[in-house]
BADOBA-464965 format. One record per atom (N, C-alpha, C): z, x, y; residue in three letters. Coordinates in steps of 0.02 Angstrom, whole numbers, padded with zeros to 5 digits, always signed. Layout:
BEGIN
ZXYALA
...
//
This chain:
BEGIN
+07047+02243+09734MET
+06966+02249+09732MET
+06959+02289+09674MET
+06997+02341+09654ASP
+06999+02377+09601ASP
+06997+02343+09545ASP
+07052+02297+09538THR
+07052+02248+09470THR
+06987+02221+09453THR
+06962+02186+09515LEU
+06902+02148+09500LEU
+06853+02176+09479LEU
+06832+02254+09510GLY
+06782+02303+09477GLY
+06785+02314+09422GLY
+06847+02317+09400PHE
+06860+02343+09342PHE
+06847+02275+09269PHE
+06869+02234+09307LEU
+06855+02172+09252LEU
+06774+02157+09241LEU
+06746+02162+09303GLY
+06671+02178+09318GLY
+06635+02219+09262GLY
+06650+02270+09268ILE
+06625+02321+09227ILE
+06635+02310+09146ILE
+06712+02285+09142LEU
+06731+02256+09063LEU
+06693+02211+09030LEU
+06668+02156+09097SER
+06648+02100+09062SER
+06563+02107+09043SER
+06532+02159+09078LEU
+06468+02189+09058LEU
+06463+02227+09012LEU
+06504+02268+08982PHE
+06509+02291+08927PHE
+06530+02247+08860PHE
+06567+02200+08871VAL
+06583+02147+08813VAL
+06505+02104+08806VAL
+06479+02111+08855GLY
+06418+02062+08857GLY
+06361+02097+08821GLY
+06354+02163+08832MET
+06311+02199+08794MET
+06325+02197+08727MET
+06384+02208+08705ILE
+06389+02203+08645ILE
+06385+02140+08602ILE
+06409+02096+08640ALA
+06394+02009+08605ALA
+06325+02012+08599ALA
+06278+02029+08652LEU
+06213+02029+08648LEU
+06190+02047+08589LEU
+06211+02116+08556CYS
+06183+02138+08501CYS
+06206+02105+08431CYS
+06261+02064+08437PHE
+06287+02021+08390PHE
+06225+01958+08380PHE
+06225+01937+08440PHE
+06165+01873+08448PHE
+06111+01881+08411PHE
+06076+01946+08432TRP
+06000+01948+08400TRP
+06021+01957+08329TRP
+06064+01989+08308GLY
+06085+02005+08235GLY
+06092+01937+08202GLY
+06138+01895+08211VAL
+06137+01824+08192VAL
+06079+01791+08200VAL
+06051+01784+08252TRP
+05974+01750+08264TRP
+05925+01764+08204TRP
+05919+01831+08190GLU
+05877+01858+08124GLU
+05907+01849+08076GLU
+05959+01847+08045TRP
+05989+01825+08000TRP
+05989+01739+07988TRP
+05983+01719+08041LYS
+05973+01641+08026LYS
+05906+01612+08026LYS
+05866+01658+08060LYS
+05783+01637+08055LYS
+05752+01698+08039LYS
+05744+01739+07989PRO
+05718+01792+07985PRO
+05647+01799+07993PRO
+05620+01848+08018LYS
+05535+01847+08010LYS
+05509+01863+07958LYS
+05541+01910+07916ASP
+05511+01942+07855ASP
+05553+01892+07801ASP
+05510+01886+07737PRO
+05524+01855+07684PRO
+05586+01894+07657PRO
+05594+01963+07670GLY
+05644+01991+07638GLY
+05619+02061+07619GLY
+05668+02097+07598PRO
+05652+02181+07585PRO
+05595+02187+07529PRO
+05563+02238+07538LEU
+05506+02251+07481LEU
+05547+02277+07420LEU
+05517+02247+07364PHE
+05557+02265+07292PHE
+05514+02310+07262PHE
+05547+02363+07235ILE
+05521+02402+07204ILE
+05571+02424+07131ILE
+05534+02398+07081ASP
+05552+02434+07018ASP
+05553+02500+06991ASP
+05620+02540+07012LEU
+05627+02603+06983LEU
+05601+02615+06932LEU
+05644+02575+06891ASP
+05647+02573+06800ASP
+05578+02587+06789ASP
+05536+02549+06815ARG
+05476+02544+06785ARG
+05423+02590+06813ARG
+05446+02610+06863THR
+05402+02658+06891THR
+05423+02724+06855THR
+05483+02744+06833ILE
+05497+02805+06800ILE
+05462+02796+06733ILE
+05468+02740+06704LYS
+05455+02736+06630LYS
+05365+02742+06634LYS
+05337+02734+06681LYS
+05267+02733+06678LYS
+05249+02814+06683LYS
+05291+02837+06727ARG
+05279+02912+06724ARG
+05303+02958+06651ARG
+05348+02938+06631LEU
+05357+02966+06558LEU
+05324+02960+06519LEU
+05280+02896+06515LYS
+05239+02882+06467LYS
+05169+02912+06472LYS
+05155+02944+06550LYS
+05093+02985+06551LYS
+05109+03041+06522LYS
+05175+03079+06533GLN
+05199+03138+06496GLN
+05207+03157+06436GLN
+05212+03105+06398GLY
+05214+03108+06315GLY
+05299+03114+06299GLY
+05317+03090+06250PRO
+05397+03083+06231PRO
+05428+03143+06239PRO
+05389+03194+06206SER
+05418+03272+06202SER
+05447+03307+06248SER
+05434+03284+06306MET
+05443+03335+06364MET
+05518+03328+06376MET
+05546+03270+06385SER
+05610+03271+06412SER
+05639+03187+06392SER
+05714+03204+06387ARG
+05768+03154+06375ARG
+05770+03102+06433ARG
+05765+03129+06500ALA
+05789+03102+06552ALA
+05754+03129+06608ALA
+05733+03092+06652LEU
+05689+03115+06727LEU
+05721+03068+06770LEU
+05750+03105+06814THR
+05769+03071+06878THR
+05777+03110+06941THR
+05775+03059+06994ARG
+05786+03105+07058ARG
+05850+03140+07065ARG
+05862+03202+07078ASP
+05906+03241+07100ASP
+05927+03237+07172ASP
+05990+03198+07188ASN
+05987+03185+07256ASN
+06048+03238+07284ASN
+06082+03277+07236SER
+06117+03342+07275SER
+06068+03399+07269SER
+06008+03399+07248ALA
+05960+03457+07257ALA
+05917+03453+07319ALA
+05884+03508+07341GLU
+05842+03509+07399GLU
+05781+03445+07384GLU
+05763+03430+07454SER
+05732+03363+07453SER
+05647+03387+07408SER
+05622+03339+07379GLY
+05562+03341+07350GLY
+05580+03385+07279GLY
+05635+03377+07257GLN
+05639+03416+07190GLN
+05657+03358+07131GLN
+05630+03368+07079ILE
+05663+03317+07023ILE
+05701+03360+06957ILE
+05737+03326+06939SER
+05782+03355+06894SER
+05764+03324+06816SER
+05753+03369+06781ILE
+05742+03359+06704ILE
+05791+03390+06661ILE
+05815+03362+06617GLN
+05853+03369+06568GLN
+05808+03382+06501GLN
+05799+03428+06483ALA
+05758+03445+06421ALA
+05773+03505+06387ALA
+05756+03496+06320ASP
+05791+03560+06274ASP
+05720+03606+06258ASP
+05660+03572+06242SER
+05583+03609+06272SER
+05538+03537+06242SER
+05473+03553+06243GLY
+05431+03523+06238GLY
+05374+03538+06283GLY
+05322+03510+06271GLU
+05253+03504+06307GLU
+05266+03486+06381GLU
+05245+03522+06432LEU
+05250+03515+06508LEU
+05185+03488+06528LEU
+05193+03417+06553SER
+05134+03384+06568SER
+05111+03408+06632SER
+05032+03391+06654GLN
+05003+03410+06724GLN
+04993+03353+06761GLN
+05029+03299+06757SER
+05045+03242+06792SER
+05073+03240+06865SER
+05117+03300+06874PHE
+05159+03301+06940PHE
+05110+03350+06974PHE
+05134+03320+07044ASP
+05098+03363+07094ASP
+05114+03434+07091ASP
+05066+03473+07117THR
+05076+03560+07117THR
+05125+03572+07171THR
+05144+03521+07218ASN
+05199+03550+07274ASN
+05255+03539+07257ASN
+05285+03496+07195GLU
+05340+03469+07174GLU
+05377+03526+07148GLU
+05446+03526+07149THR
+05481+03576+07116THR
+05525+03550+07073THR
+05518+03568+06999ILE
+05561+03532+06936ILE
+05609+03593+06926ILE
+05677+03547+06924ARG
+05724+03575+06895ARG
+05761+03562+06838ARG
+05769+03607+06778VAL
+05775+03599+06712VAL
+05860+03607+06709VAL
+05890+03569+06686ARG
+05952+03569+06672ARG
+05967+03601+06601ARG
+05991+03662+06598GLY
+05997+03697+06518GLY
+05931+03728+06512GLY
+05927+03761+06446ASP
+05883+03808+06421ASP
+05808+03760+06415ASP
+05755+03806+06415LEU
+05688+03786+06413LEU
+05652+03821+06368LEU
+05614+03792+06336ARG
+05577+03855+06292ARG
+05496+03802+06302ARG
+05449+03854+06326ILE
+05380+03833+06335ILE
+05328+03849+06280ILE
+05286+03810+06255ALA
+05241+03811+06197ALA
+05200+03873+06212ALA
+05168+03894+06172LYS
+05110+03939+06188LYS
+05038+03892+06216LYS
+05006+03927+06262GLY
+04944+03892+06287GLY
+04977+03842+06349GLY
+05029+03833+06354GLU
+05046+03765+06391GLU
+05027+03793+06483GLU
+05010+03743+06525ILE
+05007+03758+06596ILE
+05066+03724+06627ILE
+05095+03751+06669VAL
+05141+03718+06718VAL
+05128+03733+06777VAL
+05092+03657+06800PRO
+05066+03644+06871PRO
+05116+03646+06932PRO
+05178+03651+06917PHE
+05232+03651+06968PHE
+05259+03706+06991PHE
+05315+03708+07054ASN
+05364+03757+07042ASN
+05414+03735+06997ASN
+05453+03787+06972MET
+05509+03766+06920MET
+05563+03803+06935MET
+05633+03761+06922ILE
+05697+03811+06924ILE
+05714+03781+06857ILE
+05748+03841+06830VAL
+05777+03841+06751VAL
+05850+03857+06759VAL
+05894+03807+06758GLU
+05980+03823+06763GLU
+06001+03867+06702GLU
+05968+03866+06640GLY
+05981+03893+06594GLY
+05938+03971+06572GLY
+05928+03964+06508ASN
+05878+04027+06492ASN
+05809+03998+06472ASN
+05763+04042+06516LEU
+05682+04020+06484LEU
+05644+04067+06427LEU
+05619+04031+06380ILE
+05590+04062+06336ILE
+05520+04052+06345ILE
+05464+04075+06355SER
+05398+04066+06355SER
+05341+04094+06299SER
+05320+04060+06258GLN
+05259+04083+06207GLN
+05207+04112+06248GLN
+05159+04133+06203GLU
+05091+04177+06227GLU
+05056+04132+06266GLU
+05018+04160+06306ASP
+04967+04130+06367ASP
+04988+04067+06392ASP
+05051+04063+06424VAL
+05064+04011+06471VAL
+05034+04044+06554VAL
+05024+03969+06575THR
+04991+03980+06647THR
+05049+03947+06679THR
+05071+03988+06739PHE
+05124+03945+06790PHE
+05090+03953+06859PHE
+05073+03874+06889LYS
+05036+03890+06953LYS
+05082+03901+06998LYS
+05152+03865+06988GLY
+05189+03885+07036GLY
+05247+03928+07027GLY
+05302+03950+07081GLY
+05343+03992+07059GLY
+05385+03974+06999GLY
+05431+04022+06984LEU
+05484+04015+06931LEU
+05544+04050+06953LEU
+05605+04005+06953HIS
+05663+04031+06968HIS
+05695+04016+06913HIS
+05724+04062+06863VAL
+05780+04052+06814VAL
+05846+04096+06820VAL
+05890+04043+06829ARG
+05962+04060+06831ARG
+06011+04092+06760ARG
+05956+04097+06725GLY
+05995+04133+06646GLY
+05931+04188+06639GLY
+05936+04210+06580ARG
+05886+04256+06553ARG
+05832+04221+06551ARG
+05764+04279+06554ALA
+05708+04238+06542ALA
+05654+04288+06497ALA
+05641+04260+06457VAL
+05592+04304+06400VAL
+05520+04282+06413VAL
+05467+04321+06430ILE
+05399+04288+06466ILE
+05359+04317+06399ILE
+05317+04265+06371GLY
+05270+04297+06313GLY
+05204+04342+06333GLY
+05169+04344+06283ALA
+05131+04400+06308ALA
+05063+04368+06340ALA
+05028+04398+06392ARG
+04967+04359+06423ARG
+04979+04299+06456ARG
+05045+04291+06488ASN
+05078+04240+06536ASN
+05048+04251+06600ASN
+05044+04208+06635ARG
+05003+04208+06697ARG
+05048+04175+06765ARG
+05065+04211+06807PHE
+05091+04185+06868PHE
+05065+04187+06925PHE
+05051+04133+06945GLU
+05005+04137+07006GLU
+05044+04139+07072GLU
+05120+04141+07078LYS
+05161+04156+07124LYS
+05218+04211+07106LYS
+05268+04189+07125SER
+05317+04242+07092SER
+05371+04234+07059SER
+05412+04264+07029ILE
+05469+04268+06985ILE
+05528+04291+07008ILE
+05573+04253+07006VAL
+05654+04253+07031VAL
+05679+04247+06968VAL
+05731+04303+06955CYS
+05788+04299+06890CYS
+05845+04328+06897CYS
+05905+04290+06880GLN
+05980+04303+06906GLN
+05995+04341+06855GLN
+05966+04347+06780LYS
+05996+04387+06731LYS
+05947+04436+06699LYS
+05940+04438+06646GLU
+05907+04480+06604GLU
+05813+04451+06614GLU
+05771+04506+06608LEU
+05708+04478+06625LEU
+05664+04527+06575LEU
+05630+04488+06529ILE
+05578+04535+06477ILE
+05518+04511+06487ILE
+05469+04571+06507LEU
+05409+04537+06522LEU
+05368+04573+06441LEU
+05327+04538+06406PHE
+05283+04560+06363PHE
+05204+04571+06370PHE
+05180+04602+06320GLU
+05108+04634+06353GLU
+05062+04591+06392GLU
+05036+04632+06447ASP
+04997+04606+06484ASP
+05003+04539+06526ASP
+05068+04533+06541VAL
+05092+04472+06602VAL
+05065+04499+06658VAL
+05019+04447+06685ILE
+05001+04462+06751ILE
+05039+04410+06798ILE
+05064+04457+06853VAL
+05101+04417+06914VAL
+05067+04402+06983VAL
+05056+04369+07014PHE
+05020+04379+07070PHE
+05052+04396+07124PHE
+05108+04377+07136ASN
+05152+04405+07194ASN
+05222+04458+07178ASN
+05264+04435+07171CYS
+05333+04481+07153CYS
+05374+04466+07098CYS
+05412+04504+07087ILE
+05466+04494+07041ILE
+05545+04528+07063ILE
+05581+04470+07077ASP
+05647+04494+07111ASP
+05703+04455+07038ASP
+05755+04523+07029CYS
+05788+04515+06964CYS
+05858+04543+06979CYS
+05901+04496+06962GLU
+05974+04520+06980GLU
+06006+04589+06919GLU
+05969+04566+06859GLY
+05982+04599+06801GLY
+05932+04642+06778GLY
+05945+04676+06711LEU
+05887+04725+06684LEU
+05832+04697+06672LEU
+05783+04744+06678VAL
+05711+04715+06667VAL
+05677+04762+06612VAL
+05649+04722+06572PHE
+05621+04766+06529PHE
+05542+04748+06521PHE
+05502+04777+06537ILE
+05407+04786+06540ILE
+05383+04820+06497ILE
+05347+04779+06452LYS
+05297+04802+06402LYS
+05241+04816+06438LYS
+05197+04868+06398SER
+05123+04888+06418SER
+05085+04842+06450SER
+05040+04863+06498GLY
+04994+04804+06521GLY
+04999+04756+06564GLY
+05078+04756+06594VAL
+05097+04718+06648VAL
+05070+04733+06706VAL
+05049+04687+06737LYS
+05029+04683+06805LYS
+05067+04633+06871LYS
+05090+04673+06922VAL
+05119+04632+06978VAL
+05089+04647+07041VAL
+05091+04585+07082GLY
+05050+04603+07157GLY
+04983+04587+07140GLY
+04960+04570+07098VAL
+04892+04576+07097VAL
+04846+04518+07135VAL
+04887+04466+07173GLY
+04860+04430+07228GLY
+04846+04439+07293GLY
+04817+04401+07336PRO
+04809+04419+07399PRO
+04852+04458+07443PRO
+04923+04424+07428GLU
+04975+04422+07458GLU
+05016+04504+07431GLU
+05004+04512+07364GLY
+05023+04575+07341GLY
+05099+04558+07316GLY
+05136+04629+07306GLY
+05202+04610+07296GLY
+05227+04676+07230GLY
+05290+04668+07220GLY
+05308+04729+07184GLY
+05359+04690+07128GLY
+05398+04744+07102ILE
+05457+04717+07061ILE
+05522+04742+07101ILE
+05578+04710+07100ALA
+05636+04728+07132ALA
+05699+04717+07092ALA
+05744+04767+07075SER
+05798+04752+07036SER
+05869+04780+07067SER
+05928+04731+07043ALA
+05975+04763+07063ALA
+06007+04793+07008ALA
+05968+04807+06949SER
+06001+04856+06897SER
+05930+04888+06881SER
+05937+04922+06814THR
+05892+04962+06778THR
+05841+04918+06754THR
+05773+04967+06775ILE
+05715+04935+06745ILE
+05688+04974+06703ILE
+05670+04948+06627TYR
+05634+04985+06577TYR
+05571+04977+06560TYR
+05529+05042+06559LEU
+05453+05024+06559LEU
+05425+05045+06488LEU
+05397+05022+06465GLU
+05369+05045+06371GLU
+05304+05067+06406GLU
+05281+05136+06392ASN
+05233+05165+06409ASN
+05200+05140+06466ASN
+05222+05163+06525ALA
+05204+05142+06577ALA
+05133+05144+06611ALA
+05091+05095+06620GLU
+05014+05107+06624GLU
+05004+05091+06703GLU
+04966+05114+06746GLY
+04943+05079+06822GLY
+04979+05080+06869GLY
+04960+05059+06919PRO
+05009+05061+06972PRO
+05057+05003+06970PRO
+05120+05024+06984LEU
+05169+04977+06989LEU
+05220+04979+07045LEU
+05226+04944+07086GLU
+05279+04958+07142GLU
+05334+04936+07131GLU
+05382+04972+07112ILE
+05445+04963+07086ILE
+05508+04985+07121ILE
+05561+04939+07139HIS
+05620+04955+07174HIS
+05662+04956+07142HIS
+05720+04991+07122SER
+05782+04977+07084SER
+05841+05009+07113SER
+05890+04981+07110LYS
+05961+04996+07145LYS
+05987+05055+07098LYS
+05975+05052+07045GLU
+06002+05108+06994GLU
+05955+05138+06973GLU
+05913+05136+06922ARG
+05871+05188+06905ARG
+05801+05142+06863ARG
+05738+05192+06854ILE
+05684+05160+06815ILE
+05687+05222+06752ILE
+05680+05167+06706ARG
+05663+05238+06647ARG
+05602+05206+06593ARG
+05581+05270+06572ILE
+05516+05256+06538ILE
+05528+05262+06454ILE
+05519+05207+06431VAL
+05542+05230+06342VAL
+05478+05228+06307VAL
+05477+05239+06251GLY
+05417+05240+06198GLY
+05416+05170+06180GLY
+05484+05126+06166ALA
+05470+05058+06132ALA
+05543+05033+06166ALA
+05524+04967+06184LEU
+05594+04936+06211LEU
+05639+04927+06160LEU
+05623+04911+06104LYS
+05670+04888+06048LYS
+05723+04932+06060LYS
+05723+04983+06081GLU
+05785+05062+06077GLU
+05825+05040+06117GLU
+05799+05010+06176VAL
+05848+04998+06228VAL
+05878+04921+06240VAL
+05856+04886+06211ILE
+05866+04810+06228ILE
+05934+04804+06199ILE
+05978+04759+06233PRO
+06039+04733+06210PRO
+06043+04696+06146PRO
+06089+04685+06100ASP
+06084+04647+06042ASP
+06085+04584+06057ASP
+06113+04560+06121GLU
+06114+04487+06134GLU
+06028+04468+06150GLU
+05996+04515+06178LEU
+05937+04495+06196LEU
+05891+04507+06135LEU
+05906+04546+06090GLU
+05875+04546+06043GLU
+05853+04467+05990GLU
+05921+04433+05990GLU
+05925+04378+05962GLU
+05875+04325+06001GLU
+05883+04316+06071ILE
+05836+04287+06108ILE
+05753+04297+06075ILE
+05737+04358+06073ILE
+05668+04387+06061ILE
+05656+04342+05982ILE
+05712+04365+05939GLU
+05683+04339+05876GLU
+05671+04267+05864GLU
+05729+04222+05917VAL
+05704+04152+05929VAL
+05653+04138+05959VAL
+05625+04168+06007LYS
+05540+04165+06028LYS
+05485+04174+05968LYS
+05512+04218+05933ALA
+05456+04228+05870ALA
+05453+04166+05823ALA
+05496+04141+05818THR
+05506+04083+05771THR
+05465+04027+05782THR
//
């Protein structure tokens, strides 16, 4: 009896597996749908690049290794288009230079160094894994995260906060935490203030120094980056 019971259970199990294959073969022989929906990805990417202009990037691809919703850009420099959705995150592989007066409507991760000219508006957050040189009168409607040195030129406005691992150099007129969420400046290294004005919430693991001119304390390698910015 035990043997018959075992054989019965085995037969039911094999029958269930065979039934799955049966419906698969039936669908393959007589499919209900004409076939999978065809999407020409190459045509879609070219159409989007055409809207952005040829100067923005050499390549635009979905970054499967990054977080969901991110797009990878391989770019030296150039104009940034406003055709992206404001909720998207753009990843720039390498260094990036942003021209004067540009509007960056998305969150941005820069894996190299970033140089922005004057009057640039960042609608999203900015994360720079290298050095960052921020031009005068730049406007950040979210936060700045920088893993190396950060230079803020005159009258930069940051709505939320700044988090930096390297040295921070701040010119006069910079305002941080002016948005409804507020925020301050935090650094794991020294923060240098040029002719400090107005209230700034600052946290430094090393120290805060007020200097007459930033050029007196900026390292030589950063001076070279600033000279490139001015050209």
